[in-house]
C-alpha positions in Angstrom: 178.7 174.6 159.9 178.8 176.3 163.3 182.5 175.5 163.6 183.3 177.1 160.2 181.2 180.2 161.1 183.1 180.6 164.5 186.4 180.2 162.7 185.4 182.8 160.2 184.5 185.3 163.0 187.7 184.6 164.8 189.7 185.2 161.6 187.9 188.5 161.0 188.5 189.6 164.6 192.2 188.8 164.3 192.4 190.8 161.1 190.6 193.9 162.5 192.2 193.8 165.9 195.5 195.6 164.9 193.5 198.4 163.2 191.2 198.7 166.2 194.2 198.9 168.6 195.9 201.5 166.3 192.7 203.7 166.4 192.3 203.2 170.1 195.9 204.1 171.0 196.6 206.9 168.5 193.1 208.4 168.0 190.6 207.6 170.7 193.1 207.9 173.7 194.5 211.3 172.6 191.0 212.6 172.0 190.0 211.6 175.5 193.1 213.3 176.9 192.4 216.5 175.1 188.8 216.4 176.3 190.0 215.8 179.9 192.3 218.8 179.6 189.3 221.0 179.0 188.0 220.4 182.5 191.2 221.7 184.1 192.6 225.2 184.7 196.0 226.4 183.7 198.9 227.4 185.8 201.2 230.4 185.4 204.1 228.4 184.1 202.1 226.9 181.3 201.0 223.6 183.0 197.7 222.0 183.6 196.0 222.9 186.9 193.4 221.2 189.0 189.9 220.1 187.9 187.8 223.1 187.1 185.2 224.5 184.7 187.1 227.8 184.4 188.4 226.9 180.9 184.8 226.5 179.5 183.9 229.8 181.2 186.7 231.5 179.5 185.3 230.5 176.1 182.5 233.0 176.6 184.4 235.4 174.4 182.5 237.7 172.0 185.2 237.1 169.4 184.9 233.3 169.3 181.4 233.0 167.6 182.6 235.2 164.8 185.8 233.1 164.5 183.9 229.8 164.5 181.4 231.2 161.9 184.2 232.4 159.7 186.0 229.1 159.9 182.8 227.1 158.9 181.9 229.7 156.2 185.4 229.7 154.6 185.6 225.9 154.8 182.2 225.5 153.2 183.2 228.0 150.4 186.4 226.1 149.8 184.5 222.8 149.6 181.9 224.2 147.1 184.6 225.5 144.8 186.6 222.2 145.0 183.4 220.2 144.1 182.5 222.6 141.3 186.0 222.2 139.8 186.5 218.5 140.5 183.3 217.1 139.0 184.0 218.2 135.4 187.7 217.4 135.8 186.9 213.9 137.0 184.4 213.5 134.2 187.0 214.5 131.6 189.7 212.1 133.1 187.2 209.2 133.2 186.5 209.7 129.5 190.2 209.5 128.5 192.0 206.4 127.4 193.7 204.3 130.1 197.1 205.6 129.2 196.1 209.2 129.5 194.1 208.6 132.7 197.3 207.4 134.5 199.3 210.4 133.2 196.7 213.0 134.2 196.0 211.4 137.6 199.7 211.4 138.2 200.0 215.0 137.2 197.2 215.9 139.7 199.2 214.3 142.5 202.5 215.7 141.4 202.4 218.8 143.6 202.4 216.6 146.7 206.0 215.7 145.9 206.9 219.2 147.0 206.8 220.4 150.6 203.5 222.0 151.5 205.2 225.0 153.1 207.3 225.6 150.0 204.1 225.7 147.9 202.5 228.2 150.2 205.6 230.4 149.9 205.4 230.2 146.1 201.8 231.4 146.3 202.8 234.2 148.6 205.3 235.4 145.8 202.6 235.0 143.1 200.1 237.1 145.1 202.4 240.1 145.3 200.5 243.4 145.2 202.2 244.3 141.8 201.4 241.0 140.2 198.9 240.1 137.5 196.8 238.1 140.0 196.2 241.3 142.0 195.0 243.0 138.8 192.5 240.1 138.2 191.4 240.3 141.8 190.6 244.1 141.6 188.6 243.4 138.4 186.7 240.7 140.2 186.0 243.0 143.2 184.6 245.7 140.9 182.3 243.2 139.1 181.1 242.0 142.5 180.5 245.5 143.7 178.5 246.3 140.5 176.4 243.2 141.0 175.9 244.1 144.7 174.7 247.6 143.9 172.0 246.0 141.6 170.7 243.6 144.3 167.6 244.3 146.4 168.1 245.9 149.8 167.1 242.7 151.7 169.7 240.7 149.8 172.3 243.3 150.4 171.6 243.3 154.1 171.8 239.5 154.2 175.2 239.4 152.4 176.5 242.1 154.8 175.3 240.2 157.8 176.8 236.9 156.8 180.1 238.6 155.9 180.0 237.7 152.2 180.0 241.3 151.2 181.5 244.6 152.5 179.8 248.0 152.5 182.8 250.0 151.3 183.9 250.7 147.8 186.8 249.0 146.1 190.1 250.7 147.1 193.1 249.5 145.1 195.5 250.5 147.9 193.6 248.5 150.5 192.0 245.7 148.4 195.0 243.4 148.1 194.6 239.7 147.6 197.6 238.9 149.8 196.8 238.9 153.6 193.1 238.6 152.9 190.3 236.0 153.0 190.5 235.7 149.2 194.1 234.5 149.4 193.1 231.8 152.0 190.2 230.6 149.8 192.3 230.6 146.6 195.3 228.7 148.0 193.0 226.3 150.0 191.2 225.4 146.8 194.5 224.8 145.1 195.7 222.6 148.0 192.6 220.5 148.6 191.4 220.2 145.0 193.2 216.8 144.4 191.4 215.4 147.5 188.1 216.2 145.7 189.1 215.0 142.2 190.4 211.6 143.1 187.3 210.2 144.9 185.0 211.5 142.2 187.3 210.2 139.5 187.2 206.8 141.2 183.4 206.8 141.1 183.4 208.1 137.5 185.7 205.4 136.4 183.0 202.8 137.3 180.2 204.8 135.7 178.5 203.4 132.6 178.9 206.2 130.1 176.6 204.5 127.7 173.7 205.8 129.8 174.6 209.3 128.7 174.7 208.3 125.1 171.3 206.7 125.5 169.9 209.8 127.1 171.2 211.9 124.2 169.6 209.5 121.8 166.3 210.0 123.6 166.6 213.8 123.1 168.2 214.9 126.3 170.7 217.8 126.1 174.3 217.3 127.1 174.1 219.4 130.3 170.7 217.8 131.3 172.1 214.3 130.9 175.3 215.3 132.8 173.2 216.8 135.7 170.5 214.1 135.8 172.5 211.0 135.1 176.2 211.5 135.7 176.1 213.4 138.9 173.6 211.0 140.6 175.8 208.2 139.4 178.9 209.5 141.1 177.0 210.7 144.2 179.0 208.5 146.6 182.3 209.9 145.3 181.0 213.5 145.7 180.0 212.8 149.3 183.5 211.4 150.0 185.1 214.4 148.3 183.0 216.8 150.5 184.2 215.1 153.6 187.9 214.9 152.4 187.9 218.6 151.7 185.8 220.1 154.4 187.5 218.3 157.3 191.1 219.4 156.6 189.8 222.9 155.5 188.1 223.5 158.8 191.3 222.7 160.8 193.7 224.4 158.4 196.4 226.5 160.2 199.3 227.1 157.8 197.4 228.7 155.0 195.6 231.3 157.1 198.7 232.0 159.1 200.9 232.7 156.1 198.4 234.3 153.7 195.4 235.5 155.8 197.1 238.3 157.7 195.3 239.7 160.7 191.9 240.0 159.0 191.4 236.2 158.5 191.9 234.5 161.8 190.4 231.0 162.0 190.0 228.5 164.8 193.3 226.7 163.9 195.2 230.0 164.4 193.5 230.5 167.8 194.5 227.0 168.9 198.1 227.6 167.9 198.1 231.0 169.7 196.7 229.5 173.0 199.0 226.5 173.0 202.3 227.9 171.8 202.2 231.7 172.6 200.0 231.8 175.7 201.0 228.3 176.9 197.4 227.7 177.9 196.9 224.0 177.1 193.4 223.6 178.6 192.1 226.6 176.6 193.7 225.2 173.4 192.1 221.8 174.1 188.7 223.4 174.5 189.0 225.1 171.2 190.2 221.9 169.6 187.1 220.1 171.1 184.9 222.8 169.5 186.6 222.3 166.2 186.1 218.5 166.4 182.4 219.0 167.1 182.3 221.4 164.1 183.7 218.5 162.0 181.7 215.7 163.4 178.3 217.5 163.0 178.6 217.9 159.2 180.1 214.4 158.9 177.1 213.0 160.8 174.7 214.9 158.6 176.5 213.6 155.5 176.3 210.0 156.7 172.6 210.4 157.6 171.9 211.9 154.2 173.8 209.0 152.5 171.9 206.4 154.5 168.6 208.1 153.6 169.5 208.2 149.9 170.4 204.5 150.0 167.2 203.6 151.8 165.1 205.6 149.4 166.8 203.9 146.4 166.2 200.6 148.0 162.5 201.4 148.5 162.2 202.5 144.9 163.8 199.3 143.7 161.5 197.2 145.8 158.4 199.1 144.6 159.6 198.7 141.0 160.2 195.0 141.5 156.7 194.6 143.1 155.1 196.4 140.2 156.9 194.2 137.6 155.9 191.1 139.5 152.3 192.2 139.7 152.2 193.0 136.0 153.8 189.7 135.2 151.2 187.7 137.3 148.3 189.6 135.7 
């Protein structure tokens, strides 16, 4: 018995060793090198200087907190929109026949057959100031301005402080969707939406839809059954979708560079600027480290929340089992 267990462990070790070496060489080692660069200065010719804390001292820039906050805020907004759109889409696909599921899932992944940069250029053409999307954007801004005027003063000040609203009136000459934050959010949602749909669809495909029919038979409305039964049933897929959207969104560079203009500068643009234009590798490495921390913190929170939910479900199951056993004995 011990021999079989040891053989099984050796077999598992041999199977996982190539993946472990791959992660060590191509992920862990580069991350440590980038972290080591942050404790060096930079030379005039663009090289890496001696050991120093000058790079971290240079990060004390009044612009960086605003850039980091805008990056997190825009990434969170893109993630929310992707989840809101992906959940009903995954639900609809999972309810289709097997033949239509394959066709629709393939259509969702079809844009990835085209170059990412080509798709961004296509959106840049569609967002021309004389196009119909610009007219829809102006209508949306006027509706938001009308809603903002009706809000209490405390809510208005909070929205202004967080950057989610602007104090000025809508000016058609200045309020263009191209070269703005709205263009970055719109194209980011378009680009990352498949990454949200597929994990939720995978979870929805395994969901027992007879539970929804049973809830309707017991008097539950459609939206109530959808919210209370379907969404908790695909919770793991939603958590995976959040991570798969938020992580690439927070490090996005091409979309803000091509569509954001000078008003929407994110942390990825700053890293490119320091590394390629200023040739300051230690400074770019420090910014990349900050971005990695910004990714790892929400990932750790999501994993903690997931473990907490699993532990709570396990406790509920144990309590329910104990109650049934107690009732059966009595």
